[in-house]
PDB file of N, CA, C and O in Angstrom, chain B, residues numbered from 101:
ATOM      1  N   MET B 101     -56.120 -59.020 113.744  1.00  0.00           N
ATOM      2  CA  MET B 101     -56.174 -60.157 112.870  1.00  0.00           C
ATOM      3  C   MET B 101     -56.269 -61.411 113.742  1.00  0.00           C
ATOM      4  O   MET B 101     -55.447 -61.614 114.635  1.00  0.00           O
ATOM      5  N   LEU B 102     -57.262 -62.237 113.483  1.00  0.00           N
ATOM      6  CA  LEU B 102     -57.445 -63.473 114.218  1.00  0.00           C
ATOM      7  C   LEU B 102     -56.771 -64.611 113.468  1.00  0.00           C
ATOM      8  O   LEU B 102     -56.786 -64.651 112.238  1.00  0.00           O
ATOM      9  N   ARG B 103     -56.186 -65.526 114.209  1.00  0.00           N
ATOM     10  CA  ARG B 103     -55.490 -66.641 113.576  1.00  0.00           C
ATOM     11  C   ARG B 103     -56.016 -67.953 114.127  1.00  0.00           C
ATOM     12  O   ARG B 103     -56.473 -68.029 115.267  1.00  0.00           O
ATOM     13  N   LEU B 104     -55.943 -68.977 113.304  1.00  0.00           N
ATOM     14  CA  LEU B 104     -56.262 -70.310 113.761  1.00  0.00           C
ATOM     15  C   LEU B 104     -55.065 -71.194 113.501  1.00  0.00           C
ATOM     16  O   LEU B 104     -54.243 -70.903 112.633  1.00  0.00           O
ATOM     17  N   PHE B 105     -54.969 -72.262 114.247  1.00  0.00           N
ATOM     18  CA  PHE B 105     -53.828 -73.167 114.161  1.00  0.00           C
ATOM     19  C   PHE B 105     -54.307 -74.546 113.752  1.00  0.00           C
ATOM     20  O   PHE B 105     -55.346 -75.014 114.218  1.00  0.00           O
ATOM     21  N   ILE B 106     -53.562 -75.187 112.896  1.00  0.00           N
ATOM     22  CA  ILE B 106     -53.882 -76.534 112.447  1.00  0.00           C
ATOM     23  C   ILE B 106     -52.680 -77.422 112.768  1.00  0.00           C
ATOM     24  O   ILE B 106     -51.559 -77.144 112.342  1.00  0.00           O
ATOM     25  N   MET B 107     -52.926 -78.474 113.510  1.00  0.00           N
ATOM     26  CA  MET B 107     -51.879 -79.415 113.860  1.00  0.00           C
ATOM     27  C   MET B 107     -52.165 -80.723 113.126  1.00  0.00           C
ATOM     28  O   MET B 107     -53.286 -81.227 113.189  1.00  0.00           O
ATOM     29  N   ILE B 108     -51.189 -81.273 112.443  1.00  0.00           N
ATOM     30  CA  ILE B 108     -51.368 -82.505 111.691  1.00  0.00           C
ATOM     31  C   ILE B 108     -50.562 -83.607 112.363  1.00  0.00           C
ATOM     32  O   ILE B 108     -49.381 -83.439 112.667  1.00  0.00           O
ATOM     33  N   MET B 109     -51.227 -84.742 112.590  1.00  0.00           N
ATOM     34  CA  MET B 109     -50.600 -85.870 113.261  1.00  0.00           C
ATOM     35  C   MET B 109     -50.646 -87.086 112.347  1.00  0.00           C
ATOM     36  O   MET B 109     -51.545 -87.211 111.514  1.00  0.00           O
ATOM     37  N   CYS B 110     -49.679 -87.976 112.503  1.00  0.00           N
ATOM     38  CA  CYS B 110     -49.677 -89.241 111.770  1.00  0.00           C
ATOM     39  C   CYS B 110     -49.822 -90.373 112.757  1.00  0.00           C
ATOM     40  O   CYS B 110     -49.313 -90.310 113.876  1.00  0.00           O
ATOM     41  N   SER B 111     -50.513 -91.400 112.339  1.00  0.00           N
ATOM     42  CA  SER B 111     -50.726 -92.570 113.177  1.00  0.00           C
ATOM     43  C   SER B 111     -50.454 -93.805 112.345  1.00  0.00           C
ATOM     44  O   SER B 111     -50.926 -93.914 111.213  1.00  0.00           O
ATOM     45  N   LEU B 112     -49.700 -94.730 112.896  1.00  0.00           N
ATOM     46  CA  LEU B 112     -49.400 -95.969 112.184  1.00  0.00           C
ATOM     47  C   LEU B 112     -49.958 -97.136 112.986  1.00  0.00           C
ATOM     48  O   LEU B 112     -49.784 -97.203 114.203  1.00  0.00           O
ATOM     49  N   LEU B 113     -50.629 -98.053 112.299  1.00  0.00           N
ATOM     50  CA  LEU B 113     -51.073 -99.273 112.938  1.00  0.00           C
ATOM     51  C   LEU B 113     -49.952-100.279 112.754  1.00  0.00           C
ATOM     52  O   LEU B 113     -49.600-100.633 111.629  1.00  0.00           O
ATOM     53  N   ALA B 114     -49.394-100.738 113.867  1.00  0.00           N
ATOM     54  CA  ALA B 114     -48.231-101.620 113.800  1.00  0.00           C
ATOM     55  C   ALA B 114     -48.586-102.930 113.121  1.00  0.00           C
ATOM     56  O   ALA B 114     -49.659-103.492 113.342  1.00  0.00           O
ATOM     57  N   SER B 115     -47.681-103.400 112.304  1.00  0.00           N
ATOM     58  CA  SER B 115     -47.856-104.688 111.650  1.00  0.00           C
ATOM     59  C   SER B 115     -47.604-105.787 112.655  1.00  0.00           C
ATOM     60  O   SER B 115     -46.611-105.766 113.382  1.00  0.00           O
ATOM     61  N   CYS B 116     -48.510-106.749 112.691  1.00  0.00           N
ATOM     62  CA  CYS B 116     -48.299-107.854 113.619  1.00  0.00           C
ATOM     63  C   CYS B 116     -47.810-109.081 112.882  1.00  0.00           C
ATOM     64  O   CYS B 116     -47.264-109.983 113.517  1.00  0.00           O
ATOM     65  N   GLY B 117     -47.979-109.158 111.584  1.00  0.00           N
ATOM     66  CA  GLY B 117     -47.459-110.281 110.818  1.00  0.00           C
ATOM     67  C   GLY B 117     -48.357-111.493 110.804  1.00  0.00           C
ATOM     68  O   GLY B 117     -47.992-112.511 110.215  1.00  0.00           O
ATOM     69  N   GLY B 118     -49.515-111.428 111.426  1.00  0.00           N
ATOM     70  CA  GLY B 118     -50.441-112.556 111.402  1.00  0.00           C
ATOM     71  C   GLY B 118     -50.086-113.616 112.419  1.00  0.00           C
ATOM     72  O   GLY B 118     -49.289-113.388 113.329  1.00  0.00           O
ATOM     73  N   SER B 119     -50.684-114.769 112.252  1.00  0.00           N
ATOM     74  CA  SER B 119     -50.518-115.870 113.200  1.00  0.00           C
ATOM     75  C   SER B 119     -49.159-116.521 113.043  1.00  0.00           C
ATOM     76  O   SER B 119     -48.621-116.612 111.940  1.00  0.00           O
ATOM     77  N   ASN B 120     -48.615-116.971 114.154  1.00  0.00           N
ATOM     78  CA  ASN B 120     -47.369-117.725 114.089  1.00  0.00           C
ATOM     79  C   ASN B 120     -47.618-119.180 114.494  1.00  0.00           C
ATOM     80  O   ASN B 120     -46.686-119.887 114.876  1.00  0.00           O
ATOM     81  N   ASN B 121     -48.867-119.621 114.411  1.00  0.00           N
ATOM     82  CA  ASN B 121     -49.254-121.008 114.662  1.00  0.00           C
ATOM     83  C   ASN B 121     -48.832-121.503 116.042  1.00  0.00           C
ATOM     84  O   ASN B 121     -48.488-122.673 116.206  1.00  0.00           O
ATOM     85  N   GLY B 122     -48.858-120.624 117.019  1.00  0.00           N
ATOM     86  CA  GLY B 122     -48.570-121.020 118.396  1.00  0.00           C
ATOM     87  C   GLY B 122     -47.103-121.123 118.742  1.00  0.00           C
ATOM     88  O   GLY B 122     -46.769-121.465 119.877  1.00  0.00           O
ATOM     89  N   THR B 123     -46.215-120.840 117.807  1.00  0.00           N
ATOM     90  CA  THR B 123     -44.793-120.908 118.117  1.00  0.00           C
ATOM     91  C   THR B 123     -44.329-119.557 118.637  1.00  0.00           C
ATOM     92  O   THR B 123     -45.019-118.550 118.475  1.00  0.00           O
ATOM     93  N   ARG B 124     -43.167-119.540 119.258  1.00  0.00           N
ATOM     94  CA  ARG B 124     -42.655-118.305 119.826  1.00  0.00           C
ATOM     95  C   ARG B 124     -42.012-117.415 118.784  1.00  0.00           C
ATOM     96  O   ARG B 124     -42.016-116.193 118.935  1.00  0.00           O
ATOM     97  N   ASN B 125     -41.458-117.995 117.730  1.00  0.00           N
ATOM     98  CA  ASN B 125     -40.783-117.211 116.700  1.00  0.00           C
ATOM     99  C   ASN B 125     -41.723-117.046 115.509  1.00  0.00           C
ATOM    100  O   ASN B 125     -42.395-118.000 115.119  1.00  0.00           O
ATOM    101  N   PRO B 126     -41.778-115.858 114.932  1.00  0.00           N
ATOM    102  CA  PRO B 126     -42.643-115.668 113.772  1.00  0.00           C
ATOM    103  C   PRO B 126     -42.124-116.442 112.568  1.00  0.00           C
ATOM    104  O   PRO B 126     -40.922-116.686 112.464  1.00  0.00           O
ATOM    105  N   PRO B 127     -43.016-116.833 111.651  1.00  0.00           N
ATOM    106  CA  PRO B 127     -42.570-117.533 110.449  1.00  0.00           C
ATOM    107  C   PRO B 127     -41.618-116.657 109.626  1.00  0.00           C
ATOM    108  O   PRO B 127     -41.675-115.429 109.681  1.00  0.00           O
ATOM    109  N   VAL B 128     -40.755-117.309 108.875  1.00  0.00           N
ATOM    110  CA  VAL B 128     -39.802-116.593 108.021  1.00  0.00           C
ATOM    111  C   VAL B 128     -40.581-115.816 106.959  1.00  0.00           C
ATOM    112  O   VAL B 128     -41.546-116.332 106.394  1.00  0.00           O
ATOM    113  N   GLY B 129     -40.167-114.582 106.690  1.00  0.00           N
ATOM    114  CA  GLY B 129     -40.789-113.774 105.659  1.00  0.00           C
ATOM    115  C   GLY B 129     -42.010-112.992 106.104  1.00  0.00           C
ATOM    116  O   GLY B 129     -42.682-112.376 105.276  1.00  0.00           O
ATOM    117  N   VAL B 130     -42.310-113.004 107.399  1.00  0.00           N
ATOM    118  CA  VAL B 130     -43.468-112.268 107.897  1.00  0.00           C
ATOM    119  C   VAL B 130     -43.138-110.779 107.930  1.00  0.00           C
ATOM    120  O   VAL B 130     -42.059-110.379 108.370  1.00  0.00           O
ATOM    121  N   ASP B 131     -44.083-109.964 107.459  1.00  0.00           N
ATOM    122  CA  ASP B 131     -43.918-108.510 107.464  1.00  0.00           C
ATOM    123  C   ASP B 131     -44.147-107.989 108.872  1.00  0.00           C
ATOM    124  O   ASP B 131     -45.276-108.000 109.364  1.00  0.00           O
ATOM    125  N   LYS B 132     -43.088-107.534 109.524  1.00  0.00           N
ATOM    126  CA  LYS B 132     -43.196-106.984 110.874  1.00  0.00           C
ATOM    127  C   LYS B 132     -42.892-105.489 110.911  1.00  0.00           C
ATOM    128  O   LYS B 132     -42.739-104.913 111.988  1.00  0.00           O
ATOM    129  N   THR B 133     -42.804-104.861 109.744  1.00  0.00           N
ATOM    130  CA  THR B 133     -42.474-103.444 109.668  1.00  0.00           C
ATOM    131  C   THR B 133     -43.711-102.651 109.281  1.00  0.00           C
ATOM    132  O   THR B 133     -44.330-102.912 108.250  1.00  0.00           O
ATOM    133  N   ALA B 134     -44.064-101.686 110.110  1.00  0.00           N
ATOM    134  CA  ALA B 134     -45.230-100.842 109.837  1.00  0.00           C
ATOM    135  C   ALA B 134     -44.938 -99.891 108.676  1.00  0.00           C
ATOM    136  O   ALA B 134     -43.788 -99.505 108.467  1.00  0.00           O
ATOM    137  N   PRO B 135     -45.966 -99.512 107.925  1.00  0.00           N
ATOM    138  CA  PRO B 135     -45.767 -98.515 106.864  1.00  0.00           C
ATOM    139  C   PRO B 135     -45.422 -97.158 107.461  1.00  0.00           C
ATOM    140  O   PRO B 135     -45.692 -96.899 108.634  1.00  0.00           O
ATOM    141  N   MET B 136     -44.829 -96.302 106.652  1.00  0.00           N
ATOM    142  CA  MET B 136     -44.444 -94.962 107.106  1.00  0.00           C
ATOM    143  C   MET B 136     -45.234 -93.908 106.341  1.00  0.00           C
ATOM    144  O   MET B 136     -45.445 -94.027 105.134  1.00  0.00           O
ATOM    145  N   ILE B 137     -45.670 -92.868 107.064  1.00  0.00           N
ATOM    146  CA  ILE B 137     -46.381 -91.744 106.454  1.00  0.00           C
ATOM    147  C   ILE B 137     -45.463 -90.534 106.472  1.00  0.00           C
ATOM    148  O   ILE B 137     -44.905 -90.179 107.510  1.00  0.00           O
ATOM    149  N   ALA B 138     -45.313 -89.903 105.315  1.00  0.00           N
ATOM    150  CA  ALA B 138     -44.555 -88.655 105.235  1.00  0.00           C
ATOM    151  C   ALA B 138     -45.516 -87.554 104.805  1.00  0.00           C
ATOM    152  O   ALA B 138     -46.187 -87.672 103.780  1.00  0.00           O
ATOM    153  N   LEU B 139     -45.581 -86.489 105.587  1.00  0.00           N
ATOM    154  CA  LEU B 139     -46.428 -85.352 105.221  1.00  0.00           C
ATOM    155  C   LEU B 139     -45.794 -84.603 104.063  1.00  0.00           C
ATOM    156  O   LEU B 139     -44.577 -84.416 104.033  1.00  0.00           O
ATOM    157  N   LEU B 140     -46.606 -84.175 103.114  1.00  0.00           N
ATOM    158  CA  LEU B 140     -46.091 -83.409 101.982  1.00  0.00           C
ATOM    159  C   LEU B 140     -46.027 -81.913 102.292  1.00  0.00           C
ATOM    160  O   LEU B 140     -45.430 -81.146 101.537  1.00  0.00           O
ATOM    161  N   GLY B 141     -46.629 -81.508 103.377  1.00  0.00           N
ATOM    162  CA  GLY B 141     -46.560 -80.115 103.823  1.00  0.00           C
ATOM    163  C   GLY B 141     -45.929 -80.079 105.206  1.00  0.00           C
ATOM    164  O   GLY B 141     -45.301 -81.046 105.636  1.00  0.00           O
ATOM    165  N   VAL B 142     -46.096 -78.983 105.887  1.00  0.00           N
ATOM    166  CA  VAL B 142     -45.590 -78.865 107.254  1.00  0.00           C
ATOM    167  C   VAL B 142     -46.629 -79.442 108.213  1.00  0.00           C
ATOM    168  O   VAL B 142     -47.784 -79.632 107.831  1.00  0.00           O
ATOM    169  N   ASN B 143     -46.226 -79.722 109.464  1.00  0.00           N
ATOM    170  CA  ASN B 143     -47.178 -80.307 110.395  1.00  0.00           C
ATOM    171  C   ASN B 143     -47.853 -79.290 111.318  1.00  0.00           C
ATOM    172  O   ASN B 143     -48.639 -79.671 112.185  1.00  0.00           O
ATOM    173  N   LEU B 144     -47.556 -78.017 111.142  1.00  0.00           N
ATOM    174  CA  LEU B 144     -48.241 -76.980 111.913  1.00  0.00           C
ATOM    175  C   LEU B 144     -48.456 -75.765 111.018  1.00  0.00           C
ATOM    176  O   LEU B 144     -47.501 -75.142 110.553  1.00  0.00           O
ATOM    177  N   TYR B 145     -49.707 -75.444 110.787  1.00  0.00           N
ATOM    178  CA  TYR B 145     -50.070 -74.301 109.954  1.00  0.00           C
ATOM    179  C   TYR B 145     -50.643 -73.197 110.834  1.00  0.00           C
ATOM    180  O   TYR B 145     -51.312 -73.482 111.828  1.00  0.00           O
ATOM    181  N   THR B 146     -50.393 -71.965 110.485  1.00  0.00           N
ATOM    182  CA  THR B 146     -51.056 -70.816 111.083  1.00  0.00           C
ATOM    183  C   THR B 146     -51.723 -70.056 109.941  1.00  0.00           C
ATOM    184  O   THR B 146     -51.063 -69.605 109.004  1.00  0.00           O
ATOM    185  N   LEU B 147     -53.043 -69.924 110.038  1.00  0.00           N
ATOM    186  CA  LEU B 147     -53.805 -69.260 108.982  1.00  0.00           C
ATOM    187  C   LEU B 147     -54.564 -68.077 109.548  1.00  0.00           C
ATOM    188  O   LEU B 147     -54.864 -68.029 110.741  1.00  0.00           O
ATOM    189  N   THR B 148     -54.865 -67.139 108.700  1.00  0.00           N
ATOM    190  CA  THR B 148     -55.734 -66.023 109.065  1.00  0.00           C
ATOM    191  C   THR B 148     -57.177 -66.481 108.906  1.00  0.00           C
ATOM    192  O   THR B 148     -57.510 -67.160 107.935  1.00  0.00           O
ATOM    193  N   VAL B 149     -58.031 -66.116 109.851  1.00  0.00           N
ATOM    194  CA  VAL B 149     -59.440 -66.488 109.793  1.00  0.00           C
ATOM    195  C   VAL B 149     -60.031 -66.024 108.468  1.00  0.00           C
ATOM    196  O   VAL B 149     -59.810 -64.891 108.038  1.00  0.00           O
ATOM    197  N   GLY B 150     -60.782 -66.911 107.830  1.00  0.00           N
ATOM    198  CA  GLY B 150     -61.399 -66.600 106.558  1.00  0.00           C
ATOM    199  C   GLY B 150     -60.566 -66.990 105.350  1.00  0.00           C
ATOM    200  O   GLY B 150     -61.060 -66.958 104.223  1.00  0.00           O
ATOM    201  N   SER B 151     -59.310 -67.358 105.569  1.00  0.00           N
ATOM    202  CA  SER B 151     -58.477 -67.765 104.439  1.00  0.00           C
ATOM    203  C   SER B 151     -58.837 -69.206 104.049  1.00  0.00           C
ATOM    204  O   SER B 151     -59.648 -69.856 104.709  1.00  0.00           O
ATOM    205  N   VAL B 152     -58.234 -69.677 102.991  1.00  0.00           N
ATOM    206  CA  VAL B 152     -58.511 -71.023 102.495  1.00  0.00           C
ATOM    207  C   VAL B 152     -57.403 -71.968 102.954  1.00  0.00           C
ATOM    208  O   VAL B 152     -56.218 -71.658 102.824  1.00  0.00           O
ATOM    209  N   TYR B 153     -57.798 -73.124 103.492  1.00  0.00           N
ATOM    210  CA  TYR B 153     -56.823 -74.147 103.859  1.00  0.00           C
ATOM    211  C   TYR B 153     -56.887 -75.260 102.825  1.00  0.00           C
ATOM    212  O   TYR B 153     -57.958 -75.794 102.538  1.00  0.00           O
ATOM    213  N   VAL B 154     -55.731 -75.607 102.270  1.00  0.00           N
ATOM    214  CA  VAL B 154     -55.636 -76.717 101.325  1.00  0.00           C
ATOM    215  C   VAL B 154     -54.644 -77.720 101.901  1.00  0.00           C
ATOM    216  O   VAL B 154     -53.476 -77.399 102.115  1.00  0.00           O
ATOM    217  N   ASP B 155     -55.118 -78.929 102.147  1.00  0.00           N
ATOM    218  CA  ASP B 155     -54.273 -79.973 102.708  1.00  0.00           C
ATOM    219  C   ASP B 155     -53.246 -80.413 101.671  1.00  0.00           C
ATOM    220  O   ASP B 155     -53.601 -80.686 100.524  1.00  0.00           O
ATOM    221  N   ALA B 156     -51.981 -80.484 102.065  1.00  0.00           N
ATOM    222  CA  ALA B 156     -50.915 -80.856 101.142  1.00  0.00           C
ATOM    223  C   ALA B 156     -50.859 -82.361 100.898  1.00  0.00           C
ATOM    224  O   ALA B 156     -50.254 -82.801  99.920  1.00  0.00           O
ATOM    225  N   GLY B 157     -51.478 -83.154 101.767  1.00  0.00           N
ATOM    226  CA  GLY B 157     -51.513 -84.597 101.586  1.00  0.00           C
ATOM    227  C   GLY B 157     -50.335 -85.307 102.216  1.00  0.00           C
ATOM    228  O   GLY B 157     -49.580 -84.733 103.001  1.00  0.00           O
ATOM    229  N   SER B 158     -50.198 -86.575 101.854  1.00  0.00           N
ATOM    230  CA  SER B 158     -49.138 -87.402 102.421  1.00  0.00           C
ATOM    231  C   SER B 158     -48.692 -88.450 101.415  1.00  0.00           C
ATOM    232  O   SER B 158     -49.343 -88.675 100.394  1.00  0.00           O
ATOM    233  N   LYS B 159     -47.571 -89.085 101.724  1.00  0.00           N
ATOM    234  CA  LYS B 159     -47.043 -90.174 100.915  1.00  0.00           C
ATOM    235  C   LYS B 159     -46.773 -91.346 101.855  1.00  0.00           C
ATOM    236  O   LYS B 159     -46.213 -91.166 102.936  1.00  0.00           O
ATOM    237  N   VAL B 160     -47.171 -92.544 101.439  1.00  0.00           N
ATOM    238  CA  VAL B 160     -46.981 -93.732 102.261  1.00  0.00           C
ATOM    239  C   VAL B 160     -45.955 -94.641 101.608  1.00  0.00           C
ATOM    240  O   VAL B 160     -46.008 -94.882 100.402  1.00  0.00           O
ATOM    241  N   THR B 161     -45.017 -95.149 102.411  1.00  0.00           N
ATOM    242  CA  THR B 161     -44.067 -96.150 101.938  1.00  0.00           C
ATOM    243  C   THR B 161     -44.153 -97.359 102.849  1.00  0.00           C
ATOM    244  O   THR B 161     -44.423 -97.230 104.044  1.00  0.00           O
ATOM    245  N   ASP B 162     -43.923 -98.529 102.284  1.00  0.00           N
ATOM    246  CA  ASP B 162     -43.959 -99.768 103.051  1.00  0.00           C
ATOM    247  C   ASP B 162     -42.925-100.715 102.463  1.00  0.00           C
ATOM    248  O   ASP B 162     -42.621-100.652 101.271  1.00  0.00           O
ATOM    249  N   ASN B 163     -42.392-101.584 103.294  1.00  0.00           N
ATOM    250  CA  ASN B 163     -41.351-102.499 102.835  1.00  0.00           C
ATOM    251  C   ASN B 163     -41.902-103.655 101.999  1.00  0.00           C
ATOM    252  O   ASN B 163     -41.124-104.344 101.338  1.00  0.00           O
ATOM    253  N   VAL B 164     -43.219-103.891 102.004  1.00  0.00           N
ATOM    254  CA  VAL B 164     -43.812-104.981 101.245  1.00  0.00           C
ATOM    255  C   VAL B 164     -44.928-104.489 100.332  1.00  0.00           C
ATOM    256  O   VAL B 164     -44.866-104.677  99.117  1.00  0.00           O
ATOM    257  N   ASP B 165     -45.944-103.862 100.909  1.00  0.00           N
ATOM    258  CA  ASP B 165     -47.120-103.443 100.153  1.00  0.00           C
ATOM    259  C   ASP B 165     -46.848-102.180  99.344  1.00  0.00           C
ATOM    260  O   ASP B 165     -46.104-101.300  99.779  1.00  0.00           O
ATOM    261  N   VAL B 166     -47.456-102.100  98.166  1.00  0.00           N
ATOM    262  CA  VAL B 166     -47.353-100.906  97.330  1.00  0.00           C
ATOM    263  C   VAL B 166     -48.747-100.318  97.138  1.00  0.00           C
ATOM    264  O   VAL B 166     -49.752-101.017  97.261  1.00  0.00           O
ATOM    265  N   GLY B 167     -48.790 -99.037  96.839  1.00  0.00           N
ATOM    266  CA  GLY B 167     -50.062 -98.386  96.564  1.00  0.00           C
ATOM    267  C   GLY B 167     -50.883 -98.052  97.797  1.00  0.00           C
ATOM    268  O   GLY B 167     -52.077 -97.775  97.681  1.00  0.00           O
ATOM    269  N   LEU B 168     -50.274 -98.071  98.967  1.00  0.00           N
ATOM    270  CA  LEU B 168     -51.009 -97.722 100.188  1.00  0.00           C
ATOM    271  C   LEU B 168     -51.287 -96.223 100.217  1.00  0.00           C
ATOM    272  O   LEU B 168     -50.457 -95.415  99.802  1.00  0.00           O
ATOM    273  N   VAL B 169     -52.462 -95.871 100.710  1.00  0.00           N
ATOM    274  CA  VAL B 169     -52.862 -94.471 100.818  1.00  0.00           C
ATOM    275  C   VAL B 169     -53.346 -94.216 102.239  1.00  0.00           C
ATOM    276  O   VAL B 169     -54.152 -94.982 102.766  1.00  0.00           O
ATOM    277  N   ALA B 170     -52.865 -93.160 102.853  1.00  0.00           N
ATOM    278  CA  ALA B 170     -53.301 -92.801 104.206  1.00  0.00           C
ATOM    279  C   ALA B 170     -54.669 -92.134 104.135  1.00  0.00           C
ATOM    280  O   ALA B 170     -54.967 -91.398 103.194  1.00  0.00           O
ATOM    281  N   THR B 171     -55.490 -92.400 105.136  1.00  0.00           N
ATOM    282  CA  THR B 171     -56.769 -91.709 105.240  1.00  0.00           C
ATOM    283  C   THR B 171     -56.603 -90.571 106.239  1.00  0.00           C
ATOM    284  O   THR B 171     -55.917 -90.712 107.251  1.00  0.00           O
ATOM    285  N   MET B 172     -57.234 -89.454 105.943  1.00  0.00           N
ATOM    286  CA  MET B 172     -57.134 -88.287 106.813  1.00  0.00           C
ATOM    287  C   MET B 172     -58.479 -88.076 107.496  1.00  0.00           C
ATOM    288  O   MET B 172     -59.525 -88.103 106.849  1.00  0.00           O
ATOM    289  N   THR B 173     -58.442 -87.866 108.808  1.00  0.00           N
ATOM    290  CA  THR B 173     -59.652 -87.545 109.551  1.00  0.00           C
ATOM    291  C   THR B 173     -59.474 -86.181 110.194  1.00  0.00           C
ATOM    292  O   THR B 173     -58.354 -85.743 110.459  1.00  0.00           O
ATOM    293  N   GLY B 174     -60.582 -85.523 110.439  1.00  0.00           N
ATOM    294  CA  GLY B 174     -60.568 -84.187 111.014  1.00  0.00           C
ATOM    295  C   GLY B 174     -60.972 -83.175 109.960  1.00  0.00           C
ATOM    296  O   GLY B 174     -61.006 -83.482 108.769  1.00  0.00           O
ATOM    297  N   SER B 175     -61.271 -81.988 110.400  1.00  0.00           N
ATOM    298  CA  SER B 175     -61.647 -80.931 109.460  1.00  0.00           C
ATOM    299  C   SER B 175     -61.193 -79.585 110.014  1.00  0.00           C
ATOM    300  O   SER B 175     -60.868 -79.455 111.194  1.00  0.00           O
ATOM    301  N   VAL B 176     -61.179 -78.601 109.141  1.00  0.00           N
ATOM    302  CA  VAL B 176     -60.756 -77.251 109.498  1.00  0.00           C
ATOM    303  C   VAL B 176     -61.861 -76.283 109.109  1.00  0.00           C
ATOM    304  O   VAL B 176     -62.307 -76.267 107.962  1.00  0.00           O
ATOM    305  N   ASN B 177     -62.297 -75.484 110.057  1.00  0.00           N
ATOM    306  CA  ASN B 177     -63.281 -74.436 109.781  1.00  0.00           C
ATOM    307  C   ASN B 177     -62.541 -73.109 109.862  1.00  0.00           C
ATOM    308  O   ASN B 177     -62.339 -72.578 110.954  1.00  0.00           O
ATOM    309  N   THR B 178     -62.139 -72.574 108.730  1.00  0.00           N
ATOM    310  CA  THR B 178     -61.316 -71.363 108.720  1.00  0.00           C
ATOM    311  C   THR B 178     -62.108 -70.117 109.100  1.00  0.00           C
ATOM    312  O   THR B 178     -61.539 -69.029 109.187  1.00  0.00           O
ATOM    313  N   ALA B 179     -63.415 -70.261 109.327  1.00  0.00           N
ATOM    314  CA  ALA B 179     -64.235 -69.126 109.761  1.00  0.00           C
ATOM    315  C   ALA B 179     -64.243 -68.990 111.283  1.00  0.00           C
ATOM    316  O   ALA B 179     -64.709 -67.983 111.817  1.00  0.00           O
ATOM    317  N   VAL B 180     -63.727 -70.005 111.979  1.00  0.00           N
ATOM    318  CA  VAL B 180     -63.778 -70.016 113.444  1.00  0.00           C
ATOM    319  C   VAL B 180     -62.362 -70.139 114.003  1.00  0.00           C
ATOM    320  O   VAL B 180     -61.612 -71.038 113.622  1.00  0.00           O
ATOM    321  N   VAL B 181     -62.004 -69.226 114.911  1.00  0.00           N
ATOM    322  CA  VAL B 181     -60.700 -69.284 115.568  1.00  0.00           C
ATOM    323  C   VAL B 181     -60.620 -70.549 116.407  1.00  0.00           C
ATOM    324  O   VAL B 181     -61.565 -70.885 117.122  1.00  0.00           O
ATOM    325  N   GLY B 182     -59.516 -71.239 116.325  1.00  0.00           N
ATOM    326  CA  GLY B 182     -59.328 -72.431 117.134  1.00  0.00           C
ATOM    327  C   GLY B 182     -58.123 -73.210 116.682  1.00  0.00           C
ATOM    328  O   GLY B 182     -57.400 -72.809 115.769  1.00  0.00           O
ATOM    329  N   THR B 183     -57.922 -74.336 117.342  1.00  0.00           N
ATOM    330  CA  THR B 183     -56.868 -75.265 116.969  1.00  0.00           C
ATOM    331  C   THR B 183     -57.540 -76.514 116.429  1.00  0.00           C
ATOM    332  O   THR B 183     -58.403 -77.092 117.089  1.00  0.00           O
ATOM    333  N   TYR B 184     -57.157 -76.929 115.250  1.00  0.00           N
ATOM    334  CA  TYR B 184     -57.755 -78.077 114.589  1.00  0.00           C
ATOM    335  C   TYR B 184     -56.694 -79.151 114.398  1.00  0.00           C
ATOM    336  O   TYR B 184     -55.548 -78.848 114.067  1.00  0.00           O
ATOM    337  N   THR B 185     -57.073 -80.396 114.604  1.00  0.00           N
ATOM    338  CA  THR B 185     -56.146 -81.508 114.440  1.00  0.00           C
ATOM    339  C   THR B 185     -56.613 -82.387 113.289  1.00  0.00           C
ATOM    340  O   THR B 185     -57.759 -82.834 113.260  1.00  0.00           O
ATOM    341  N   LEU B 186     -55.722 -82.627 112.351  1.00  0.00           N
ATOM    342  CA  LEU B 186     -55.955 -83.553 111.254  1.00  0.00           C
ATOM    343  C   LEU B 186     -55.057 -84.754 111.491  1.00  0.00           C
ATOM    344  O   LEU B 186     -53.872 -84.594 111.783  1.00  0.00           O
ATOM    345  N   THR B 187     -55.605 -85.950 111.368  1.00  0.00           N
ATOM    346  CA  THR B 187     -54.856 -87.161 111.641  1.00  0.00           C
ATOM    347  C   THR B 187     -54.823 -88.054 110.409  1.00  0.00           C
ATOM    348  O   THR B 187     -55.861 -88.314 109.801  1.00  0.00           O
ATOM    349  N   TYR B 188     -53.641 -88.522 110.039  1.00  0.00           N
ATOM    350  CA  TYR B 188     -53.471 -89.453 108.936  1.00  0.00           C
ATOM    351  C   TYR B 188     -53.267 -90.847 109.514  1.00  0.00           C
ATOM    352  O   TYR B 188     -52.520 -91.018 110.477  1.00  0.00           O
ATOM    353  N   ASN B 189     -53.922 -91.836 108.935  1.00  0.00           N
ATOM    354  CA  ASN B 189     -53.782 -93.222 109.358  1.00  0.00           C
ATOM    355  C   ASN B 189     -53.522 -94.092 108.147  1.00  0.00           C
ATOM    356  O   ASN B 189     -54.022 -93.817 107.056  1.00  0.00           O
ATOM    357  N   VAL B 190     -52.733 -95.150 108.339  1.00  0.00           N
ATOM    358  CA  VAL B 190     -52.489 -96.120 107.271  1.00  0.00           C
ATOM    359  C   VAL B 190     -52.290 -97.490 107.908  1.00  0.00           C
ATOM    360  O   VAL B 190     -51.786 -97.601 109.026  1.00  0.00           O
ATOM    361  N   LYS B 191     -52.689 -98.523 107.187  1.00  0.00           N
ATOM    362  CA  LYS B 191     -52.536 -99.895 107.658  1.00  0.00           C
ATOM    363  C   LYS B 191     -52.128-100.743 106.468  1.00  0.00           C
ATOM    364  O   LYS B 191     -52.736-100.666 105.401  1.00  0.00           O
ATOM    365  N   ASP B 192     -51.090-101.557 106.659  1.00  0.00           N
ATOM    366  CA  ASP B 192     -50.701-102.449 105.575  1.00  0.00           C
ATOM    367  C   ASP B 192     -51.417-103.788 105.735  1.00  0.00           C
ATOM    368  O   ASP B 192     -52.151-103.988 106.703  1.00  0.00           O
ATOM    369  N   LYS B 193     -51.208-104.703 104.793  1.00  0.00           N
ATOM    370  CA  LYS B 193     -51.937-105.979 104.804  1.00  0.00           C
ATOM    371  C   LYS B 193     -51.570-106.868 105.985  1.00  0.00           C
ATOM    372  O   LYS B 193     -52.374-107.702 106.402  1.00  0.00           O
ATOM    373  N   ALA B 194     -50.373-106.703 106.525  1.00  0.00           N
ATOM    374  CA  ALA B 194     -49.959-107.533 107.654  1.00  0.00           C
ATOM    375  C   ALA B 194     -50.687-107.118 108.908  1.00  0.00           C
ATOM    376  O   ALA B 194     -50.471-107.702 109.970  1.00  0.00           O
TER     377      ALA B 194
END
């Protein structure tokens, strides 16, 4: 029996909070917290070649923005033995 492995990674783009108009301290109320991605499945799958892979998805939370959705890049070819990496990315408005 041949097996393939799928590794899922999350990536967050850090919030910078925008311009601080040349001052050293950021303006009050600036969002400096990056959104968080939570996988709805496990982060390492082992499948039998030829089986079906269904991505469980993710959930995004942020301290300011609502309705954020992570984008997933990468693909899985369950007909070919190998290790596949799927990456989730999210960016908030800050």
